[in-house]
C-alpha positions in Angstrom: 25.0 -42.3 -23.1 25.7 -42.1 -19.3 27.1 -45.2 -17.8 25.3 -46.4 -14.7 27.6 -46.6 -11.6 28.5 -50.2 -10.6 26.9 -51.2 -7.4 28.1 -53.7 -4.8 25.5 -55.0 -2.5 26.3 -56.4 1.0 23.5 -58.4 2.6 21.0 -59.8 0.0 18.4 -60.9 2.6 14.5 -60.7 2.6 14.6 -57.0 1.9 17.8 -56.9 -0.1 17.0 -59.4 -2.8 14.0 -57.6 -4.2 15.8 -54.3 -4.0 18.7 -55.8 -5.9 16.4 -57.1 -8.6 15.0 -53.5 -9.1 18.5 -52.2 -9.5 19.4 -54.9 -12.1 16.1 -54.3 -14.0 17.0 -50.6 -14.1 20.4 -51.4 -15.7 22.7 -51.0 -12.8 25.6 -53.5 -13.0 25.5 -55.4 -9.7 28.0 -57.3 -7.6 27.2 -59.1 -4.4 28.8 -60.1 -1.1 27.0 -62.4 1.4 28.2 -64.3 4.4 26.2 -67.2 3.1 26.8 -67.5 -0.7 23.6 -69.5 -1.1 21.6 -66.3 -0.1 23.0 -64.6 -3.2 22.3 -67.5 -5.6 19.1 -66.1 -7.0 20.9 -62.9 -7.9 24.0 -64.5 -9.3 21.8 -66.6 -11.5 20.4 -63.4 -12.9 23.9 -62.1 -13.7 25.2 -60.5 -10.5 28.9 -61.1 -9.8 29.8 -62.6 -6.4 32.8 -61.5 -4.4 34.3 -63.5 -1.5 34.9 -60.5 0.8 33.5 -56.9 1.3 37.0 -55.6 0.5 37.1 -57.4 -2.9 33.7 -56.1 -3.7 34.5 -52.5 -2.7 37.6 -52.6 -4.9 35.5 -53.2 -8.0 32.4 -51.0 -7.7 31.5 -47.3 -7.5 28.8 -47.5 -4.8 28.6 -50.1 -1.9 25.1 -50.6 -0.4 25.0 -52.5 2.8 21.8 -53.9 4.4 22.6 -56.2 7.3 21.1 -56.9 10.6 22.6 -54.8 13.3 25.2 -52.2 14.3 28.1 -54.8 14.9 27.3 -56.4 11.5 27.7 -53.0 9.7 30.9 -52.3 11.6 32.3 -55.7 10.6 31.5 -55.5 6.9 32.6 -51.8 6.6 35.5 -51.5 9.0 36.5 -55.1 10.0 39.1 -57.5 8.6 38.6 -57.8 4.8 36.0 -55.0 5.1 35.1 -52.3 2.7 37.6 -49.9 4.3 40.4 -52.3 3.2 39.4 -52.5 -0.4 37.6 -49.3 -1.3 39.4 -46.6 -3.3 39.3 -43.0 -2.4 36.0 -41.6 -3.7 34.0 -44.8 -3.2 30.5 -44.1 -1.8 29.0 -46.3 0.9 25.3 -46.2 1.4 24.3 -48.1 4.6 20.6 -49.0 4.4 20.6 -51.1 7.6 18.9 -49.9 10.7 21.7 -49.1 13.3 22.8 -46.7 15.9 22.9 -43.0 14.8 25.9 -42.5 17.2 27.9 -45.4 15.7 26.9 -44.3 12.2 28.7 -41.0 12.7 31.8 -42.8 14.0 31.8 -45.1 11.0 31.5 -42.2 8.6 34.4 -40.5 10.2 36.6 -43.6 10.0 35.7 -44.1 6.3 36.4 -40.5 5.5 40.0 -40.9 6.8 40.4 -43.3 3.8 38.7 -40.9 1.4 35.5 -43.1 1.4 32.2 -41.2 1.4 29.1 -42.4 3.3 25.4 -42.0 3.5 23.1 -43.6 6.1 19.9 -44.4 4.3 17.6 -46.7 6.4 14.2 -47.6 5.1 10.6 -48.0 6.2 8.1 -50.1 4.4 9.2 -53.7 5.1 9.4 -56.5 2.7 6.2 -55.4 1.0 7.7 -52.0 0.3 11.0 -53.6 -0.9 9.1 -55.8 -3.4 6.9 -53.0 -4.6 9.8 -50.4 -4.7 7.8 -48.1 -2.6 10.2 -47.8 0.4 10.5 -44.6 2.4 14.3 -43.8 2.5 15.7 -41.4 5.2 19.1 -40.1 4.3 21.9 -38.6 6.3 25.1 -37.3 4.8 26.4 -34.9 2.2 23.8 -33.5 -0.3 26.2 -34.0 -3.3 26.7 -37.7 -2.3 22.9 -38.1 -2.2 22.6 -36.6 -5.6 25.1 -39.2 -6.9 23.2 -42.1 -5.2 19.7 -40.8 -5.9 19.1 -42.5 -9.3 19.8 -45.9 -7.6 17.7 -45.0 -4.5 14.8 -43.9 -6.7 14.7 -47.4 -8.2 14.0 -48.9 -4.8 12.0 -46.2 -3.0 9.1 -43.9 -3.4 9.9 -41.2 -0.9 13.6 -40.1 -0.4 14.2 -37.4 2.2 17.6 -35.8 3.0 17.3 -35.4 6.8 20.7 -33.9 7.6 24.3 -34.8 8.2 25.7 -38.3 9.0 23.5 -40.2 11.4 20.4 -38.1 10.7 18.9 -40.8 8.5 19.3 -43.3 11.3 17.9 -40.9 13.8 14.8 -40.5 11.6 14.4 -44.3 11.5 14.7 -44.5 15.2 11.9 -41.9 15.4 9.8 -44.1 13.0 10.3 -47.2 15.1 9.4 -45.6 18.4 6.3 -44.0 16.9 5.2 -47.3 15.4 5.6 -49.2 18.6 3.8 -46.7 20.7 1.0 -46.5 18.2 0.5 -50.3 18.2 0.1 -49.9 22.0 -2.4 -47.0 21.6 -4.5 -48.9 19.0 -4.6 -52.0 21.1 -5.6 -50.1 24.3 -8.4 -48.4 22.3 -9.6 -51.8 21.2 -9.5 -53.1 24.7 -11.5 -50.2 26.0 -14.1 -50.8 23.3 -14.4 -54.5 24.1 -14.7 -53.7 27.8 -17.7 -51.4 27.0 -19.2 -54.1 24.7 -18.6 -52.0 21.6 -17.3 -53.6 18.4 -13.6 -52.7 18.0 -13.9 -53.3 14.3 -16.4 -50.5 14.0 -14.3 -48.3 16.2 -11.4 -48.8 13.8 -13.6 -48.1 10.7 -14.8 -44.8 12.3 -11.3 -43.8 13.3 -9.8 -44.5 9.9 -11.8 -41.5 8.6 -10.8 -39.2 11.4 -7.8 -37.5 13.0 -6.6 -40.7 14.6 -5.9 -42.3 11.2 -2.5 -43.9 10.8 -0.9 -46.7 8.8 -0.6 -48.5 12.0 -4.3 -48.3 12.7 -5.1 -49.3 9.1 -2.7 -52.2 8.7 -1.8 -53.4 12.2 -5.2 -52.6 13.5 -6.7 -55.2 11.2 -4.0 -57.7 12.1 -4.9 -57.2 15.8 -8.6 -57.7 15.1 -7.9 -60.8 13.1 -5.2 -62.0 15.5 -3.1 -62.6 12.4 0.5 -62.0 13.3 2.2 -63.7 10.4 5.3 -61.6 9.9 5.9 -58.8 7.7 8.4 -57.1 10.0 9.4 -59.5 12.8 9.1 -58.6 16.4 12.7 -59.5 17.3 13.9 -57.0 14.7 11.7 -54.3 16.0 13.0 -55.2 19.5 16.5 -54.7 18.2 15.5 -51.3 16.8 14.0 -50.3 20.1 17.3 -51.1 21.8 18.8 -48.6 19.3 16.2 -46.1 20.3 16.8 -46.5 24.1 20.6 -46.4 23.6 20.2 -43.2 21.6 17.9 -41.7 24.3 20.6 -42.6 26.9 23.4 -41.1 24.8 21.5 -37.8 24.7 20.5 -37.9 28.4 16.8 -38.0 27.7 13.9 -39.4 29.7 11.1 -40.4 27.3 8.7 -42.6 29.4 6.3 -43.6 26.5 9.2 -44.8 24.4 10.8 -46.7 27.3 7.5 -48.3 28.2 7.0 -49.5 24.6 10.6 -50.8 24.5 10.0 -52.8 27.7 6.8 -54.3 26.3 8.6 -55.3 23.1 11.3 -57.0 25.1 8.6 -59.0 27.0 7.1 -60.1 23.7 10.5 -61.5 22.5 11.3 -63.0 26.0 8.0 -64.9 25.7 9.3 -66.6 22.5 7.2 -64.6 20.1 10.0 -62.8 18.3 9.3 -64.5 15.0 5.8 -63.0 14.9 5.0 -59.7 13.3 5.9 -56.7 15.5 2.2 -55.9 15.8 2.0 -58.9 18.1 3.1 -56.4 20.7 -0.7 -56.2 21.0 -0.6 -59.5 22.9 1.4 -58.0 25.7 -0.9 -55.0 25.9 -3.9 -57.3 26.1 -2.2 -59.3 28.9 -1.5 -56.1 30.8 -5.1 -54.9 30.3 -6.5 -58.1 31.8 -4.2 -58.0 34.7 -5.9 -55.1 36.4 
């Protein structure tokens, strides 16, 4: 009988907790590190072992999975004082499932490799609903053999796992996902505003478009949220705003001018600046509606 690799999880938050439960149900031994131990309580009650530092965690597992908020947080838990790099043995595999800078991801992978630590970047799409249902889309950058080793664990948490390319490629795919989602919310809202201006029911417009070439998950899910003006969060706007900063930083790093993306990023920043960062990211529609009425 093959022994499941022991997994150490860093960051058991809204997304992380259900993902950890899937791993435990599948028989993976689980260890946890969290800056706030109380956020790990539910998992330790189920049998996960808690470690006081990422270094201590890394010293006692085969795979470290990190899912934290932003690029500096990943750098801190992987490379900082008492970080994974200080405790991980040669051959340890780190799988970062956070959404962070593709450029920084490559730098982190290089520094870990100097200590013999392998790395995959594996950001996800699907939100807390996908995390609970184990239907996440997982975009992976790194070595194909490392992905083969991690795949059984990833398959417990996600429905679609795609090897995009080398280090940073997974994060680049996630950046593409976020820029498309933001721009599509804008497009859907503008379509609804045009329909309303012409005294045509936007709900019927949406119903028709769902059966045509304009179909998208954004039109299906966020389109209904926009019609209902129901912006209770699945994926919070301030997190999408953070991701759009990653997108615009990546654009700048490669010397690109992408006006549609930069426009969407600016609108998302306005939404957060207006104090609406805790709403669902589809509340971006509110800014589009304001701009439409300003003409």
